[in-house]
C-alpha positions in Angstrom: -27.9 26.7 13.4 -27.8 22.8 12.9 -25.9 21.3 10.0 -27.7 20.0 7.0 -28.6 16.6 7.3 -27.2 14.2 4.5 -29.4 11.6 2.6 -26.6 9.1 3.1 -27.5 7.2 6.5 -24.6 7.8 8.4 -25.8 6.1 11.5 -24.0 7.2 14.7 -22.8 10.2 12.8 -26.2 12.0 13.1 -26.0 15.3 15.2 -28.8 14.4 17.5 -26.9 11.3 18.7 -24.3 13.6 20.6 -21.2 12.0 18.9 -18.2 14.0 19.1 -16.6 16.0 16.0 -13.7 13.4 16.3 -16.2 10.4 16.1 -17.8 12.0 13.0 -14.4 12.6 11.4 -13.5 8.9 12.1 -17.1 7.7 10.5 -16.3 9.8 7.4 -12.8 8.6 7.2 -14.0 4.8 7.3 -16.7 5.6 4.6 -14.1 7.1 2.3 -11.4 4.8 3.0 -13.8 2.0 2.0 -15.0 3.8 -1.2 -11.5 4.2 -2.3 -9.8 0.8 -1.2 -13.1 -1.1 -2.6 -12.6 0.7 -5.9 -16.0 2.4 -5.9 -14.1 5.5 -6.5 -11.7 5.3 -9.3 -8.0 6.6 -9.3 -8.1 10.2 -10.3 -11.7 10.8 -9.3 -12.1 14.4 -7.9 -13.1 14.8 -4.5 -14.5 18.3 -3.8 -14.8 19.6 -0.3 -18.1 21.0 -0.7 -19.7 18.0 -2.4 -18.4 15.8 0.5 -19.4 18.2 3.2 -22.9 18.3 1.7 -23.0 14.6 1.5 -22.0 14.0 5.0 -23.6 17.0 6.6 -20.5 18.4 7.9 -18.3 21.4 7.5 -15.5 21.6 4.8 -13.0 21.8 7.7 -14.0 18.2 8.8 -13.7 17.1 5.3 -10.4 18.7 4.9 -8.9 16.8 7.9 -10.2 13.3 6.6 -8.7 14.2 3.2 -5.3 15.1 4.8 -5.4 11.8 6.6 -5.9 9.8 3.6 -3.3 11.7 1.7 -0.8 10.7 4.5 -1.9 7.3 3.8 -1.1 7.7 -0.1 -4.8 7.1 -0.9 -5.5 10.6 -2.0 -3.5 13.3 -3.7 -3.9 17.0 -2.6 -2.4 19.4 -4.8 -2.6 23.2 -4.4 -5.3 25.0 -6.3 -6.5 21.7 -7.7 -8.0 20.1 -4.6 -8.1 16.5 -3.8 -8.4 13.3 -5.9 -8.1 9.6 -5.5 -4.5 8.8 -5.8 -3.2 7.4 -9.1 -0.1 5.3 -8.4 2.8 5.5 -11.0 4.5 2.6 -12.6 7.3 3.0 -10.1 5.1 3.4 -7.1 3.2 0.2 -8.3 6.4 -1.8 -8.6 7.6 -0.5 -5.2 4.3 -1.5 -3.5 4.5 -5.1 -4.7 8.2 -5.2 -3.9 7.7 -4.1 -0.3 4.8 -6.7 -0.1 7.1 -9.4 -1.0 9.5 -8.5 1.7 6.9 -8.1 4.4 4.9 -11.2 3.5 7.6 -13.6 2.8 9.5 -12.5 5.8 6.7 -12.9 8.2 6.0 -16.5 7.2 8.0 -18.2 9.9 6.1 -16.5 12.5 2.7 -17.3 10.8 3.5 -21.1 10.7 4.5 -21.0 14.3 1.4 -19.6 15.5 -1.2 -20.9 13.3 -4.1 -22.8 14.8 -6.9 -24.8 13.2 -9.5 -22.2 14.2 -7.6 -19.3 12.5 -7.0 -21.3 9.4 -10.7 -22.0 9.3 -11.3 -18.2 9.3 -9.1 -17.7 6.5 -10.8 -20.6 4.6 -14.0 -18.9 5.0 -12.6 -15.6 3.4 -11.2 -17.8 0.4 -14.7 -19.2 0.2 -16.3 -15.8 0.0 -13.5 -14.7 -2.7 -14.5 -17.8 -4.8 -18.1 -16.8 -4.7 -17.4 -13.1 -5.7 -15.2 -14.5 -8.7 -18.0 -16.8 -9.7 -20.5 -14.0 -9.9 -18.0 -11.7 -11.7 -17.7 -9.3 -9.0 -14.2 -7.7 -9.6 -14.5 -5.1 -6.6 -15.5 -7.8 -4.1 -12.7 -10.4 -5.3 -10.0 -7.8 -5.0 -11.2 -6.6 -1.7 -11.3 -10.2 -0.3 -8.0 -11.1 -1.8 -6.6 -8.1 0.2 -8.3 -9.1 3.3 -7.0 -12.7 3.1 -3.3 -11.5 3.0 -3.9 -9.0 5.8 -5.7 -11.6 7.9 -2.8 -14.0 7.3 -0.4 -11.6 8.4 -2.2 -11.2 11.5 -1.7 -14.7 12.5 1.9 -13.8 13.2 0.5 -11.7 16.3 2.6 -8.7 15.3 0.4 -5.8 15.0 3.1 -3.5 13.5 3.7 -5.9 10.7 0.0 -6.4 10.1 -0.9 -2.6 10.1 2.0 -1.8 7.8 0.9 -4.6 5.4 -2.8 -3.4 5.5 -1.5 0.1 4.2 0.5 -1.7 1.4 -2.6 -3.7 0.6 -4.9 -0.6 0.5 -2.3 1.0 -2.1 -2.3 -2.3 -3.9 -6.1 -2.0 -4.6 -5.4 1.3 -6.2 -2.6 -0.1 -8.4 -5.0 -2.7 -9.5 -7.8 -0.2 -10.2 -5.4 2.0 -12.3 -3.7 -0.6 -14.4 -5.5 -3.8 -14.1 -7.4 -5.9 -16.7 -11.1 -7.1 -16.0 -10.2 -9.7 -13.3 -6.5 -8.9 -12.9 -5.0 -8.5 -9.4 -7.6 -10.8 -7.6 -5.8 -14.0 -6.5 -7.1 -17.4 -7.6 -8.9 -18.8 -4.5 -7.4 -22.2 -5.2 -3.9 -20.6 -4.7 -4.9 -19.3 -1.2 -6.0 -22.9 -0.4 -2.6 -24.2 -1.3 -0.8 -21.7 1.1 -3.1 -22.6 3.9 -2.3 -26.2 3.2 1.4 -25.5 3.4 1.0 -23.7 6.7 -1.2 -26.2 8.2 1.6 -28.8 7.6 4.3 -26.7 9.0 6.1 -26.1 5.8 7.8 -22.9 6.4 10.1 -22.8 3.2 7.2 -24.0 1.1 5.0 -21.3 2.2 7.6 -18.7 1.7 8.5 -20.0 -1.7 4.5 -20.0 -2.5 4.3 -16.5 -1.3 7.1 -15.1 -3.2 5.9 -16.8 -6.5 2.3 -15.9 -5.8 2.9 -12.1 -5.5 5.1 -11.9 -8.4 2.3 -13.6 -10.5 -0.4 -10.9 -9.2 2.0 -8.2 -10.2 2.5 -9.6 -13.7 -1.4 -9.9 -14.0 -1.7 -6.2 -13.6 -1.6 -4.6 -17.1 0.5 -1.3 -16.6 -1.5 0.9 -19.0 -3.0 4.1 -17.9 -6.7 4.9 -18.3 -8.9 7.8 -17.9 -11.4 7.4 -15.0 -14.9 7.3 -16.1 -17.4 10.0 -14.9 -19.4 9.1 -11.8 -21.9 10.5 -9.3 -19.9 10.9 -6.1 -23.1 11.1 -3.8 -24.5 7.8 -5.4 -21.2 6.1 -4.8 -21.1 7.2 -1.0 -24.8 6.1 -0.7 -23.9 2.6 -2.0 -20.8 2.3 0.3 -22.8 3.3 3.2 -25.5 0.7 2.4 -22.9 -1.9 2.0 -21.5 -1.3 5.3 -24.8 -1.6 6.9 -24.8 -5.0 5.8 -27.2 -4.5 2.8 -24.8 -6.1 0.3 
């Protein structure tokens, strides 16, 4: 018997395309990861296995594996007899995440400056431009996402994949911190500040760029209001449909 098809356009995940089970799991992971990191699913949102299985047209076993992977990355909480929810970082976890980011992002600055090229700096300036456009139209989700993308792309200039991948995980968790505690446009970095660090890197100013990063990350942390709020009710199926459309380029 074939699996029930989802109304979400899953592209290569469709059964008739012959994609393997691991490929479907990876595609489901990417969709849920994006929905969480881009704050379409608020911290505390329940993630019922049956709802997700129906939405993606797969078994609950496949969904369970994906949720366990997200739990390992600290983006999902799984509790016995309570199921899975989008993680809600505690105040201590929030502070720990930003402290870790300062250590990593300040420490990698010398390698970034040494490896920076005009072409790679231009790619970062394009991210800053898109971040500015998101801020201008009041798109908080997109601004926060692009802010994180900027910091990860900046770290990747050091050509150290271990550092870049570790930072990507911290940035993903930062998005949950901001979604949990942030005020309306808190947590997204001002695009003009990002231009400043690119100018410092382009001029070869290692100490100036490192001091900028330390101050910048402390400012972002201070902008987050550490007051817990109850997550609002949402239609999980609708959110997943919207995320699927965004990742097909229909933004």
